[in-house]
C-alpha positions as CSV (number, residue, x, y, z in Angstrom):
1,X,-1.2,-71.4,85.4
2,X,1.9,-73.2,86.5
3,X,1.0,-76.3,84.4
4,X,0.1,-74.3,81.3
5,X,3.2,-72.2,81.3
6,X,5.8,-75.0,80.9
7,X,4.4,-76.6,77.7
8,X,4.2,-73.2,76.0
9,X,7.9,-72.6,76.6
10,X,8.7,-76.0,75.2
11,X,6.7,-75.3,72.1
12,X,8.4,-72.1,71.5
13,X,11.9,-73.8,71.7
14,X,10.8,-76.4,69.2
15,X,9.6,-73.8,66.8
16,X,12.8,-71.8,67.1
17,X,14.9,-74.9,66.3
18,X,12.8,-75.8,63.2
19,X,12.8,-72.3,61.6
20,X,15.7,-70.4,62.9
21,X,18.6,-72.8,63.0
22,X,21.9,-72.0,61.1
23,X,22.7,-74.5,58.3
24,X,26.2,-76.1,58.3
25,X,28.1,-75.0,55.2
26,X,29.3,-77.6,52.7
27,X,33.0,-78.4,52.8
28,X,35.0,-76.7,50.0
29,X,35.9,-78.6,46.9
30,X,39.5,-80.0,47.1
31,X,42.0,-78.1,44.9
32,X,42.9,-80.2,41.8
33,X,46.3,-81.8,42.0
34,X,49.0,-80.2,39.8
35,X,49.9,-82.2,36.7
36,X,53.4,-83.6,37.0
37,X,55.4,-83.8,33.7
38,X,57.5,-86.8,33.1
39,X,61.2,-86.0,32.7
40,X,63.9,-88.2,31.2
41,X,67.6,-87.6,31.2
42,X,69.7,-89.2,28.4
43,X,73.5,-89.3,29.1
44,X,76.3,-90.4,26.8
45,X,79.8,-91.4,27.5
46,X,82.2,-91.4,24.5
47,X,84.2,-94.7,24.7
48,X,86.5,-94.1,21.7
49,X,90.0,-92.9,21.6
50,X,89.8,-90.4,18.7
51,X,86.2,-90.1,17.6
52,X,84.3,-87.0,18.9
53,X,80.5,-87.5,18.8
54,X,78.2,-84.8,17.4
55,X,75.6,-83.3,19.7
56,X,73.0,-85.9,20.7
57,X,69.6,-86.0,18.9
58,X,67.0,-87.3,21.3
59,X,63.4,-88.1,20.3
60,X,60.4,-89.1,22.5
61,X,57.8,-90.7,20.3
62,X,55.1,-93.4,20.0
63,X,57.2,-96.0,18.2
64,X,55.5,-95.5,14.8
65,X,58.7,-93.9,13.4
66,X,62.4,-94.9,13.7
67,X,65.6,-92.9,13.3
68,X,67.0,-95.7,11.2
69,X,66.4,-99.3,10.2
70,X,69.1,-101.8,9.3
71,X,68.9,-102.7,5.6
72,X,66.8,-99.6,4.7
73,X,68.0,-96.2,3.2
74,X,68.7,-93.4,5.6
75,X,66.2,-90.5,5.7
76,X,67.3,-87.0,4.4
77,X,67.6,-85.9,8.0
78,X,69.8,-88.8,9.0
79,X,72.0,-88.2,6.0
80,X,72.6,-84.6,7.2
81,X,73.5,-85.9,10.7
82,X,75.6,-88.8,9.5
83,X,77.7,-86.8,7.0
84,X,78.0,-83.4,8.8
85,X,76.9,-83.9,12.5
86,X,73.9,-81.4,12.2
87,X,70.9,-83.0,13.9
88,X,68.4,-80.2,13.3
89,X,66.8,-81.7,10.1
90,X,66.6,-85.1,11.7
91,X,64.7,-83.7,14.7
92,X,62.4,-81.8,12.4
93,X,61.4,-85.0,10.7
94,X,59.7,-86.0,14.0
95,X,57.1,-83.2,13.9
96,X,54.7,-84.7,16.3
97,X,57.3,-85.8,18.8
98,X,59.2,-84.2,21.7
99,X,62.8,-83.6,20.8
100,X,65.9,-82.3,22.3
101,X,69.5,-81.7,21.3
102,X,72.8,-81.8,23.0
103,X,74.7,-78.5,23.0
104,X,78.2,-79.5,22.1
105,X,80.2,-82.3,20.5
106,X,81.3,-85.0,23.0
107,X,85.1,-85.7,22.9
108,X,86.7,-89.0,23.5
109,X,86.3,-90.1,27.1
110,X,84.0,-87.2,27.8
111,X,80.2,-87.3,28.6
112,X,77.1,-85.1,28.1
113,X,73.5,-85.2,29.2
114,X,70.3,-84.1,27.6
115,X,67.0,-83.6,29.5
116,X,63.6,-84.2,27.8
117,X,60.3,-83.2,29.4
118,X,57.0,-84.9,28.4
119,X,53.9,-82.9,29.1
120,X,51.6,-84.7,31.6
121,X,52.6,-88.0,33.3
122,X,51.0,-90.4,30.8
123,X,53.9,-92.4,29.3
124,X,51.8,-95.3,27.8
125,X,53.6,-96.4,24.6
126,X,56.4,-93.9,25.0
127,X,59.6,-94.7,23.2
128,X,63.0,-92.9,23.1
129,X,65.5,-92.8,20.2
130,X,68.9,-91.3,20.1
131,X,71.5,-90.6,17.3
132,X,74.9,-89.1,17.0
133,X,77.7,-89.0,14.4
134,X,81.3,-90.2,14.8
135,X,82.7,-87.0,13.3
136,X,86.1,-88.3,12.2
137,X,84.3,-90.6,9.7
138,X,82.5,-90.1,6.4
139,X,79.0,-91.2,7.7
140,X,79.2,-93.4,10.8
141,X,76.6,-93.0,13.5
142,X,75.6,-94.6,16.8
143,X,72.5,-94.5,18.8
144,X,69.3,-96.2,20.1
145,X,66.1,-97.0,18.2
146,X,62.7,-96.9,19.8
147,X,63.6,-97.9,23.3
148,X,60.4,-98.6,25.4
149,X,60.4,-96.3,28.5
150,X,56.7,-96.5,29.2
151,X,57.2,-98.6,32.4
152,X,60.1,-96.6,33.9
153,X,59.3,-95.3,37.4
154,X,61.0,-92.2,38.8
155,X,64.6,-93.2,39.6
156,X,64.6,-96.1,37.1
157,X,67.3,-96.2,34.5
158,X,68.3,-98.2,31.4
159,X,71.9,-98.5,30.2
160,X,73.1,-99.5,26.7
161,X,76.5,-99.9,25.1
162,X,76.0,-98.9,21.5
163,X,77.8,-99.9,18.3
164,X,78.7,-98.0,15.1
165,X,76.5,-98.0,12.0
166,X,77.3,-97.0,8.5
167,X,74.5,-94.8,7.2
168,X,75.2,-95.8,3.6
169,X,74.9,-92.2,2.4
170,X,78.6,-91.7,1.4
171,X,81.5,-93.8,0.3
172,X,84.1,-94.3,3.2
173,X,86.9,-92.7,1.2
174,X,88.4,-90.9,4.2
175,X,89.5,-88.4,1.6
176,X,90.4,-84.8,2.3
177,X,87.4,-82.5,2.5
178,X,85.0,-85.3,3.3
179,X,85.5,-85.6,7.1
180,X,83.8,-82.9,9.2
181,X,85.7,-83.7,12.4
182,X,89.0,-82.2,13.6
183,X,91.0,-84.9,11.7
184,X,90.1,-83.0,8.5
185,X,87.7,-80.1,9.0
186,X,86.1,-80.9,5.7
187,X,82.6,-80.1,4.5
188,X,81.1,-83.4,5.6
189,X,77.7,-83.2,4.0
190,X,77.5,-83.2,0.2
191,X,74.1,-83.2,-1.5
192,X,75.6,-85.2,-4.4
193,X,75.5,-88.6,-2.6
194,X,78.1,-91.0,-3.7
195,X,76.7,-93.9,-1.6
196,X,77.2,-97.4,-2.8
197,X,74.8,-99.5,-0.7
198,X,72.2,-96.7,0.1
199,X,71.2,-98.6,3.2
200,X,72.1,-98.6,6.9
201,X,74.5,-101.4,7.9
202,X,76.9,-102.2,10.7
203,X,80.1,-100.2,10.2
204,X,83.3,-102.0,9.3
205,X,85.6,-99.4,10.9
206,X,88.0,-96.9,9.3
207,X,91.1,-98.0,7.4
208,X,93.4,-95.0,7.9
209,X,96.7,-94.0,6.2
210,X,98.5,-96.1,8.7
211,X,96.8,-99.2,7.3
212,X,97.8,-98.3,3.8
213,X,94.8,-96.3,2.5
214,X,96.5,-93.8,0.3
215,X,95.0,-90.3,0.6
216,X,93.2,-91.0,3.9
217,X,93.2,-88.1,6.4
218,X,92.8,-90.5,9.2
219,X,95.4,-92.3,11.3
220,X,95.5,-95.0,13.9
221,X,94.1,-92.8,16.6
222,X,90.8,-92.6,14.7
223,X,90.2,-96.3,14.7
224,X,87.4,-97.6,16.9
225,X,86.0,-100.9,18.1
226,X,82.5,-101.6,19.4
227,X,81.0,-100.4,21.6
228,X,81.7,-96.8,20.8
229,X,79.3,-95.1,23.3
230,X,77.4,-95.8,26.5
231,X,73.9,-94.4,26.7
232,X,71.9,-94.2,29.8
233,X,68.2,-93.2,30.1
234,X,67.0,-92.2,33.5
235,X,63.5,-91.1,34.5
236,X,64.0,-88.3,37.0
237,X,60.4,-87.1,37.4
């Protein structure tokens, strides 16, 4: 009986292990990582003595469109910006883009910053464009066209000194009622365009009454040399 008893106990242990063991639960699925949006800050420093800048218009796009092209006519939205400082129509022209606007004009020697958030972190092919008006002029603008920011890592920055362009949508008469800035407080935009060239070119600068332009509302404090602004694009996230 002693020799029969031991094998029976062993068989019972084997049977218990095969049929009554507790299965190890599968590890839980890892939680998906949160999607981090890409964020860019665009800052401006006004380098002029007497030319306030209108609120910045900032556009993040794929490069298929441009705010302006030298030698080509300004769009309707750019005309509104260049003559009156209102950027809303220009931003609306980029219907499939991410856009942002500065809140206030930027006075001489002052600065401002606009933040732009791109949904998701895929920045392949991403371009940034910026535009603003020199408001003590008839239709002068400055800005950046389709700057490639696709390879910027968090903390990287690009800095540009920008020049003045003539939008070509209005004659540079400097006459009363045609300058929207504090030098005149005129209407600025006029739907009846009296442009001569009807194309965007480099700006030749203002003449002013101090230089002999009879009827000009501008004086020597409103003159400007290039560059007129410093723009910096920084990826912060």
